[in-house]
Phi, psi and omega in degrees: 000133180282147174269151178286137175236147182299332181269359178298134184298327179292320178293315179299317179297316178301321178295322178295315179300315180299317180301312181291323178297313180295326177299331176278348184075026185260150169280167174300323179298318180294316177298316179301315179299313182295327183267352182073034180239169178273147182301320181292332176293315177298318178299318178296321177299311183295332177278351179081026181248008178244139171261101190281135179286161177301320179300316181285331172300315179298318179299317180296313181299315180296318180297321182276354180060046177226172178270164174299323178301320178301319181297329184259355180299132177086357178271123181262110176225166178149200184288132176275144179264000000 
């Protein structure tokens, strides 16, 4: 089992989702409801333990009224050296 690292892309993505959710003043339950997802799924995303599908990325962005690019802004991923 892998340990979570702050630079892990899943953790970074989860932090971004949480930031936008909190910016709306929403609970995880409210975001899940707005996106048509389960609350525990949203919680798993925010903890960085979910590999989110493109379909669910779109649902999250639409619910938060942001672009997919917004969700990934500031996330550093890429080729490892």
